[in-house]
C-alpha atoms as an extended CHARMM CRD file, in Angstrom:
* protein
*
        77  EXT
         1         1  MET       CA             -3.9340000000       16.6300000000      -28.9780000000  PROA      1               0.0000000000
         2         2  LYS       CA             -4.0170000000       16.4200000000      -25.2060000000  PROA      2               0.0000000000
         3         3  THR       CA             -0.8720000000       15.7900000000      -23.2570000000  PROA      3               0.0000000000
         4         4  LYS       CA             -1.0640000000       13.7470000000      -20.1030000000  PROA      4               0.0000000000
         5         5  LYS       CA              0.1530000000       15.4660000000      -16.9920000000  PROA      5               0.0000000000
         6         6  THR       CA              0.4120000000       14.4170000000      -13.4020000000  PROA      6               0.0000000000
         7         7  ASN       CA             -2.1910000000       15.9710000000      -11.1480000000  PROA      7               0.0000000000
         8         8  LYS       CA              0.0600000000       17.4120000000       -8.4520000000  PROA      8               0.0000000000
         9         9  GLU       CA             -2.6940000000       17.8810000000       -5.8330000000  PROA      9               0.0000000000
        10        10  ILE       CA             -3.6330000000       14.2050000000       -5.9470000000  PROA      10              0.0000000000
        11        11  LEU       CA              0.0270000000       13.2520000000       -6.0090000000  PROA      11              0.0000000000
        12        12  ILE       CA              0.6870000000       15.1810000000       -2.7850000000  PROA      12              0.0000000000
        13        13  LYS       CA             -2.2680000000       13.4230000000       -1.1290000000  PROA      13              0.0000000000
        14        14  GLY       CA             -0.7870000000       10.0890000000       -2.1540000000  PROA      14              0.0000000000
        15        15  VAL       CA              2.6700000000       10.9570000000       -0.8160000000  PROA      15              0.0000000000
        16        16  LYS       CA              1.1020000000       12.0550000000        2.5130000000  PROA      16              0.0000000000
        17        17  LYS       CA             -0.6610000000        8.6650000000        2.7630000000  PROA      17              0.0000000000
        18        18  MET       CA              2.6500000000        6.9100000000        2.0420000000  PROA      18              0.0000000000
        19        19  LEU       CA              4.3890000000        8.9160000000        4.7480000000  PROA      19              0.0000000000
        20        20  LEU       CA              1.6520000000        8.0210000000        7.2160000000  PROA      20              0.0000000000
        21        21  SER       CA              2.0820000000        4.3880000000        6.1900000000  PROA      21              0.0000000000
        22        22  ALA       CA              5.8380000000        4.6040000000        6.7770000000  PROA      22              0.0000000000
        23        23  LEU       CA              5.1850000000        5.9720000000       10.2620000000  PROA      23              0.0000000000
        24        24  PHE       CA              2.8730000000        3.0850000000       11.0430000000  PROA      24              0.0000000000
        25        25  MET       CA              5.4080000000        0.6290000000        9.5480000000  PROA      25              0.0000000000
        26        26  PHE       CA              7.8790000000        1.6650000000       12.2470000000  PROA      26              0.0000000000
        27        27  LEU       CA              5.3950000000        2.0230000000       15.1240000000  PROA      27              0.0000000000
        28        28  GLY       CA              3.5930000000       -1.3060000000       14.6310000000  PROA      28              0.0000000000
        29        29  PRO       CA              6.6300000000       -3.5950000000       14.8720000000  PROA      29              0.0000000000
        30        30  THR       CA              8.0440000000       -1.4740000000       17.7350000000  PROA      30              0.0000000000
        31        31  PHE       CA              4.8810000000       -1.9620000000       19.8000000000  PROA      31              0.0000000000
        32        32  PHE       CA              4.8300000000       -5.6360000000       18.7760000000  PROA      32              0.0000000000
        33        33  TYR       CA              8.4160000000       -6.0850000000       20.0900000000  PROA      33              0.0000000000
        34        34  ILE       CA              7.5580000000       -4.2770000000       23.3230000000  PROA      34              0.0000000000
        35        35  ALA       CA              4.4920000000       -6.4660000000       23.8090000000  PROA      35              0.0000000000
        36        36  THR       CA              6.2630000000       -9.7460000000       23.1380000000  PROA      36              0.0000000000
        37        37  THR       CA              9.2640000000       -9.0100000000       25.3690000000  PROA      37              0.0000000000
        38        38  ASN       CA              7.0400000000       -8.1980000000       28.3600000000  PROA      38              0.0000000000
        39        39  ASN       CA              4.7950000000      -11.2910000000       28.5620000000  PROA      39              0.0000000000
        40        40  GLU       CA              4.4150000000      -11.0700000000       32.3590000000  PROA      40              0.0000000000
        41        41  LYS       CA              3.2660000000       -7.4530000000       32.3980000000  PROA      41              0.0000000000
        42        42  PRO       CA             -0.4540000000       -6.6630000000       32.7760000000  PROA      42              0.0000000000
        43        43  LEU       CA             -0.5230000000       -4.4800000000       29.6300000000  PROA      43              0.0000000000
        44        44  TYR       CA              0.7580000000       -7.3130000000       27.4020000000  PROA      44              0.0000000000
        45        45  ILE       CA             -2.5590000000       -7.9920000000       25.6720000000  PROA      45              0.0000000000
        46        46  PRO       CA             -3.6370000000       -4.3570000000       25.0400000000  PROA      46              0.0000000000
        47        47  ILE       CA             -0.2350000000       -3.4020000000       23.6020000000  PROA      47              0.0000000000
        48        48  PHE       CA             -0.2480000000       -6.5490000000       21.4500000000  PROA      48              0.0000000000
        49        49  ILE       CA             -3.6960000000       -5.7100000000       20.0790000000  PROA      49              0.0000000000
        50        50  ILE       CA             -2.7210000000       -2.0880000000       19.4250000000  PROA      50              0.0000000000
        51        51  SER       CA              0.4080000000       -3.2380000000       17.5570000000  PROA      51              0.0000000000
        52        52  ILE       CA             -1.6150000000       -5.5340000000       15.2980000000  PROA      52              0.0000000000
        53        53  ILE       CA             -4.0850000000       -2.7140000000       14.5430000000  PROA      53              0.0000000000
        54        54  ILE       CA             -1.2370000000       -0.3400000000       13.7080000000  PROA      54              0.0000000000
        55        55  CYS       CA              0.2970000000       -2.9160000000       11.3510000000  PROA      55              0.0000000000
        56        56  VAL       CA             -3.0500000000       -3.3170000000        9.5790000000  PROA      56              0.0000000000
        57        57  PHE       CA             -3.2790000000        0.4810000000        9.1930000000  PROA      57              0.0000000000
        58        58  ALA       CA              0.2210000000        0.4990000000        7.7050000000  PROA      58              0.0000000000
        59        59  ILE       CA             -0.7890000000       -1.9760000000        5.0250000000  PROA      59              0.0000000000
        60        60  PHE       CA             -4.0670000000       -0.1350000000        4.3690000000  PROA      60              0.0000000000
        61        61  PHE       CA             -2.4300000000        3.2580000000        3.9640000000  PROA      61              0.0000000000
        62        62  ALA       CA              0.3230000000        1.8240000000        1.7770000000  PROA      62              0.0000000000
        63        63  PHE       CA             -2.2250000000        0.4220000000       -0.6770000000  PROA      63              0.0000000000
        64        64  LYS       CA             -4.2900000000        3.6110000000       -0.5730000000  PROA      64              0.0000000000
        65        65  GLY       CA             -1.2020000000        5.7520000000       -1.1230000000  PROA      65              0.0000000000
        66        66  ILE       CA             -0.0050000000        3.7120000000       -4.0990000000  PROA      66              0.0000000000
        67        67  LYS       CA             -3.5040000000        3.8340000000       -5.6130000000  PROA      67              0.0000000000
        68        68  THR       CA             -3.7270000000        7.5890000000       -5.1320000000  PROA      68              0.0000000000
        69        69  ILE       CA             -0.2840000000        8.1510000000       -6.6960000000  PROA      69              0.0000000000
        70        70  LEU       CA             -1.1680000000        5.9810000000       -9.6740000000  PROA      70              0.0000000000
        71        71  ASP       CA             -4.4920000000        7.8390000000      -10.0560000000  PROA      71              0.0000000000
        72        72  SER       CA             -2.5870000000       11.1450000000      -10.1670000000  PROA      72              0.0000000000
        73        73  MET       CA             -0.3700000000        9.8560000000      -13.0020000000  PROA      73              0.0000000000
        74        74  PHE       CA             -2.9450000000        8.0470000000      -15.0800000000  PROA      74              0.0000000000
        75        75  TYR       CA             -5.9980000000       10.2500000000      -14.5000000000  PROA      75              0.0000000000
        76        76  LYS       CA             -8.4200000000       10.3640000000      -17.4340000000  PROA      76              0.0000000000
        77        77  ASN       CA            -10.4600000000       13.4560000000      -18.0500000000  PROA      77              0.0000000000
């Protein structure tokens, strides 16, 4: 009878993706706040666009990280 074990290599990849997502979760709103408090500055629009892109990456990496972690736990041979 086979016992199910967590694949540690895939788990580490998932945790790395979650850490990257956490970084983006802090950077995105920070840039968004900087952009919205400086409406009269010439770099308002580029910083605003960058903040939205960073927030999208945070969501993307969070889902990819959770999926990778779940794949490491429920991997079928």
